[in-house]
C-alpha positions as CSV (number, residue, x, y, z in Angstrom):
1,M,130.1,19.3,100.1
2,K,126.3,18.3,100.7
3,Y,125.0,16.0,98.1
4,M,122.2,17.8,96.4
5,Q,119.0,15.8,95.4
6,G,117.1,17.1,92.5
7,S,117.0,20.8,91.4
8,E,117.4,24.0,93.4
9,K,113.7,24.4,92.7
10,E,112.9,21.2,94.5
11,K,115.0,22.0,97.5
12,N,112.8,25.3,98.0
13,E,109.4,23.4,97.9
14,L,107.4,22.6,100.8
15,N,107.8,18.9,101.5
16,G,106.6,17.8,105.0
17,F,103.6,17.7,107.5
18,I,101.6,20.3,109.4
19,V,99.3,19.2,112.1
20,I,96.0,21.3,112.2
21,D,93.8,21.4,115.3
22,K,90.5,21.0,113.2
23,P,87.6,22.7,114.4
24,K,83.9,21.7,114.4
25,G,82.1,22.7,111.2
26,P,84.3,22.3,108.1
27,T,85.0,19.0,106.4
28,S,88.6,17.6,106.1
29,H,88.6,18.2,102.5
30,Q,87.7,22.1,103.2
31,V,90.6,22.2,105.5
32,D,92.8,20.8,102.7
33,Y,91.6,23.7,100.5
34,W,92.4,26.2,103.1
35,V,95.9,25.0,103.9
36,R,96.5,25.0,100.0
37,Q,95.5,28.5,99.7
38,I,97.5,29.7,102.9
39,L,100.7,27.9,101.6
40,G,100.3,28.5,98.0
41,V,101.0,24.9,97.1
42,N,99.2,22.4,94.9
43,E,99.6,19.1,96.6
44,V,98.1,18.8,100.0
45,G,96.3,15.8,101.6
46,H,95.2,14.7,105.1
47,I,95.9,11.7,106.9
48,G,92.6,10.2,108.3
49,T,89.3,11.8,107.5
50,L,87.5,13.6,110.4
51,D,83.7,14.3,110.2
52,P,82.6,17.8,110.3
53,E,81.5,17.7,113.9
54,V,84.7,16.1,115.0
55,T,87.7,18.0,116.2
56,G,91.4,17.4,116.8
57,V,94.5,16.3,115.0
58,L,94.3,16.5,111.2
59,V,97.7,15.9,109.7
60,M,98.2,17.6,106.4
61,A,100.7,16.1,104.0
62,I,102.4,18.7,101.9
63,G,104.3,18.0,98.6
64,K,106.2,14.8,98.4
65,A,104.6,14.0,102.0
66,A,101.5,13.0,100.1
67,K,103.3,10.0,99.0
68,L,103.5,8.8,102.5
69,I,99.9,9.0,103.4
70,D,99.2,5.4,103.2
71,V,102.3,4.6,105.2
72,A,101.1,6.9,107.9
73,H,97.9,5.0,108.0
74,E,99.8,2.1,109.4
75,Q,100.3,3.8,112.7
76,P,97.5,3.8,115.3
77,K,95.2,6.8,116.3
78,E,94.0,7.9,119.5
79,Y,90.6,9.6,120.3
80,V,88.8,10.9,123.5
81,S,85.0,10.5,123.2
82,V,81.8,11.0,124.9
83,M,79.3,8.1,124.6
84,R,75.7,8.7,125.8
85,L,73.9,5.7,127.3
86,Y,70.2,5.0,126.8
87,A,69.7,3.8,130.3
88,D,71.4,3.8,133.7
89,V,74.3,1.3,133.9
90,P,76.3,0.0,137.0
91,R,80.0,1.1,136.8
92,D,81.1,-2.6,137.4
93,L,79.1,-3.4,134.2
94,L,80.7,-0.7,132.2
95,D,84.2,-1.9,133.2
96,K,83.5,-5.5,132.4
97,V,82.1,-4.6,128.9
98,F,85.0,-2.1,128.3
99,D,87.6,-4.8,129.0
100,Q,85.9,-7.0,126.5
101,Y,86.6,-4.6,123.7
102,H,90.5,-5.0,123.7
103,G,92.2,-6.7,120.9
104,P,90.6,-7.6,117.4
105,I,86.9,-6.6,116.9
106,Y,84.5,-6.8,114.1
107,Q,83.1,-3.6,112.6
108,L,80.5,-2.7,110.0
109,P,81.2,0.8,108.6
110,P,78.4,3.3,109.2
111,V,75.9,4.0,106.5
112,K,77.3,7.3,105.8
113,S,81.1,6.2,105.2
114,A,83.5,6.6,102.4
115,V,84.1,2.9,102.2
116,A,82.0,-0.3,101.3
117,R,79.8,-1.6,104.3
118,N,81.7,-4.7,104.5
119,L,82.5,-6.5,107.9
120,R,86.0,-6.0,108.9
121,I,88.4,-6.4,111.7
122,R,90.1,-3.6,113.5
123,T,92.4,-3.8,116.7
124,I,91.6,-1.9,119.8
125,Y,95.0,-1.4,121.6
126,D,93.7,0.5,124.7
127,L,90.2,1.4,125.8
128,D,90.0,3.2,129.1
129,I,87.0,4.9,131.0
130,M,88.3,8.4,132.1
131,E,85.0,9.7,133.8
132,T,81.2,9.1,134.1
133,D,78.5,11.6,134.7
134,G,75.1,9.9,134.7
135,R,74.5,8.4,131.4
136,L,77.5,10.1,129.9
137,V,80.9,8.2,129.7
138,L,84.1,9.8,128.9
139,F,86.7,7.5,127.4
140,R,90.1,7.2,125.6
141,V,90.7,4.8,122.8
142,K,93.9,3.9,121.0
143,C,93.0,1.8,117.9
144,E,94.0,0.8,114.5
145,S,93.6,3.1,111.7
146,G,90.2,3.0,110.2
147,T,88.3,2.1,113.3
148,Y,84.9,3.9,113.4
149,I,84.3,5.3,116.9
150,R,80.7,6.0,116.3
151,T,80.2,2.4,115.4
152,L,82.3,1.4,118.6
153,C,79.9,3.4,120.8
154,Q,76.9,1.7,119.2
155,D,78.4,-1.7,119.7
156,L,79.3,-1.0,123.3
157,G,75.7,0.0,124.0
158,L,74.5,-3.4,122.4
159,T,76.8,-5.4,124.5
160,L,75.7,-3.3,127.7
161,G,72.1,-4.1,126.6
162,C,70.8,-0.5,126.9
163,G,71.9,1.1,123.6
164,A,74.3,4.0,123.2
165,Q,75.6,6.8,120.7
166,M,78.5,8.9,120.3
167,A,77.9,12.3,121.7
168,D,81.3,14.0,121.1
169,L,84.7,13.0,119.7
170,R,88.2,14.5,119.5
171,R,91.2,12.9,117.8
172,T,94.3,13.3,120.0
173,S,97.0,11.7,118.0
174,T,97.7,10.1,114.7
175,G,100.7,7.8,115.0
176,V,103.8,10.1,115.9
177,F,101.7,13.3,115.4
178,K,100.3,14.5,118.7
179,E,97.8,17.0,119.9
180,G,100.8,19.1,121.2
181,D,101.9,19.6,117.6
182,A,98.5,20.8,116.4
183,V,98.0,24.5,115.4
184,T,95.0,26.5,114.2
185,L,94.7,27.6,110.7
186,Q,95.0,31.1,111.9
187,Y,98.3,30.3,113.5
188,L,99.7,28.6,110.4
189,K,98.6,31.8,108.4
190,D,100.4,34.0,111.0
191,S,103.4,32.0,111.2
192,L,103.8,32.1,107.4
193,T,103.4,35.8,107.3
194,L,106.1,36.2,109.8
195,K,108.5,33.7,107.7
196,N,108.0,35.8,104.7
197,K,109.1,38.8,106.6
198,G,112.1,37.1,107.8
199,N,111.3,35.4,111.1
200,T,111.0,31.9,110.4
201,K,111.2,30.4,113.9
202,F,107.4,29.9,114.2
203,F,106.9,28.2,110.9
204,D,109.8,26.0,111.2
205,K,108.6,24.8,114.6
206,I,105.3,23.6,113.1
207,F,106.5,22.4,109.8
208,L,107.7,18.8,110.3
209,P,110.0,17.2,107.7
210,L,109.4,14.0,105.8
211,D,111.5,11.8,108.1
212,Y,109.5,13.0,111.2
213,L,106.9,10.2,110.4
214,F,109.7,7.5,110.7
215,K,111.4,8.8,114.0
216,D,110.3,5.6,115.7
217,Y,111.2,3.4,112.9
218,P,114.6,1.5,112.2
219,K,116.6,3.2,109.5
220,V,118.8,2.0,106.8
221,I,121.7,4.6,105.9
222,V,122.9,4.2,102.4
223,K,126.1,5.4,100.6
224,K,126.1,8.5,98.5
225,S,127.0,6.4,95.5
226,S,123.7,4.5,95.9
227,I,121.3,7.3,95.8
228,W,121.1,7.9,92.0
229,N,120.3,4.1,91.5
230,I,117.6,4.1,94.2
231,A,115.9,7.1,92.3
232,H,116.1,5.2,89.1
233,G,114.4,2.0,90.5
234,S,117.3,-0.1,91.6
235,D,117.2,-2.5,94.3
236,L,119.1,-2.0,97.5
237,Y,121.9,-4.5,98.1
238,P,124.3,-4.8,101.0
239,G,127.1,-3.0,99.0
240,G,125.1,0.1,99.0
241,I,124.4,0.1,102.8
242,K,126.7,2.4,105.2
243,A,124.8,1.5,108.5
244,I,121.6,0.2,110.0
245,L,120.1,2.0,113.1
246,G,118.0,-0.3,115.3
247,K,117.5,-3.9,114.7
248,P,114.9,-4.4,112.0
249,Q,113.6,-7.9,111.3
250,K,112.3,-9.5,108.2
251,G,109.1,-7.7,107.2
252,D,109.6,-4.7,109.2
253,R,109.2,-1.4,107.7
254,V,112.2,0.8,107.5
255,A,113.2,4.3,106.5
256,V,116.0,4.5,104.0
257,M,118.0,7.6,104.5
258,S,121.0,9.4,102.9
259,E,124.3,10.1,104.8
260,N,122.9,13.7,105.2
261,N,119.8,12.4,107.0
262,E,117.4,13.0,104.0
263,L,114.6,10.5,103.4
264,L,115.1,8.6,100.2
265,G,112.2,6.2,100.5
266,T,110.7,3.6,102.5
267,G,109.9,-0.3,102.3
268,H,110.1,-3.6,104.1
269,M,113.1,-5.5,105.1
270,L,113.6,-8.8,103.2
271,V,115.9,-10.1,105.6
272,S,116.6,-9.4,109.3
273,Y,119.4,-6.9,110.2
274,D,121.7,-9.7,111.4
275,A,121.2,-12.1,108.4
276,I,122.2,-9.8,105.4
277,R,124.0,-11.8,102.9
278,D,124.2,-11.0,99.1
279,L,120.5,-10.8,98.4
280,K,118.6,-7.3,98.2
281,V,117.9,-6.0,101.6
282,V,114.9,-3.5,101.2
283,D,111.6,-4.0,99.0
284,F,110.9,-0.3,98.4
285,D,107.3,0.7,98.2
286,R,107.9,4.3,98.2
287,V,110.8,6.3,96.6
288,I,111.0,10.1,97.6
289,V,114.2,11.1,96.3
290,E,114.4,12.8,92.7
291,N,117.9,12.9,91.1
292,P,119.5,14.6,88.2
293,Q,119.4,12.6,84.9
294,N,123.0,11.6,85.3
295,P,124.7,9.8,88.2
296,P,127.4,11.5,90.2
297,G,130.8,11.2,88.7
298,N,129.2,11.1,85.2
299,K,131.3,13.1,82.4
300,S,127.9,14.9,81.5
301,N,127.6,16.2,85.1
302,K,131.3,17.2,85.2
303,K,131.0,19.1,81.8
304,K,127.9,21.0,83.3
305,E,129.9,21.9,86.5
306,M,132.8,23.3,84.4
307,E,130.4,25.4,82.3
308,K,128.6,26.7,85.4
309,R,132.0,27.8,86.8
310,R,133.0,29.6,83.6
311,R,129.8,31.7,84.0
């Protein structure tokens, strides 16, 4: 028998992610509002704000997924951008300067930004020129969350000695959420209409479950008897673990899952997978599971189950 977490009402709520292909024009918060209206839910947030003129991957966190927004920000983002140079620049100089912008870089957020204008370090994982056309440079960048591409273009222009500005920008991925997962708001609305008429395949394809965020992470599978304790703030000790998938090292983020493949929470390993002894194993920073008031096997639970059967 499948172990039920929370009430039947909670099981019918929407908890997961939808990737919207944001068009030019609206703000990210406007997209939040429209998704909230289409789905008829209260809790909707986005992962990584896009300016009104920027298009592409805007991941919407629905229901309990909103608790995972900060975790999603740990994953890198990818963009395709067009940079306009203020003067002609030889290709060999372009290549040389782009090669310099790999690894940690200093950035000062733009004047019009949602954060304080303090100098900070962000990491550029990949920066590749795709095509040039006169003074226009099409490039792809994979970077740490919180990197400002507009500022990156300005800094590249300063290093080149001619000046530059961002002419266009599209986000192609946010961590595990890719451009191929993205749908328009109209598609979301149409798929929900079909779902309400009994055809769920289109909506089910675009609605990604909570654990999708952790598909590339190591996982700690816990015993059914430990779920109630986790939901009520207990630490996770070796005795509550059924299996570990992957080889997480001390400090690595892991997803904590039930035997039924339901996401219970997430945190960091306090020991490496091959050095587990008697101390607690995972330091939780997010607990997703919500349980009944009484643990499995509690007399009160048994009494309620008997009364339910009599009805």
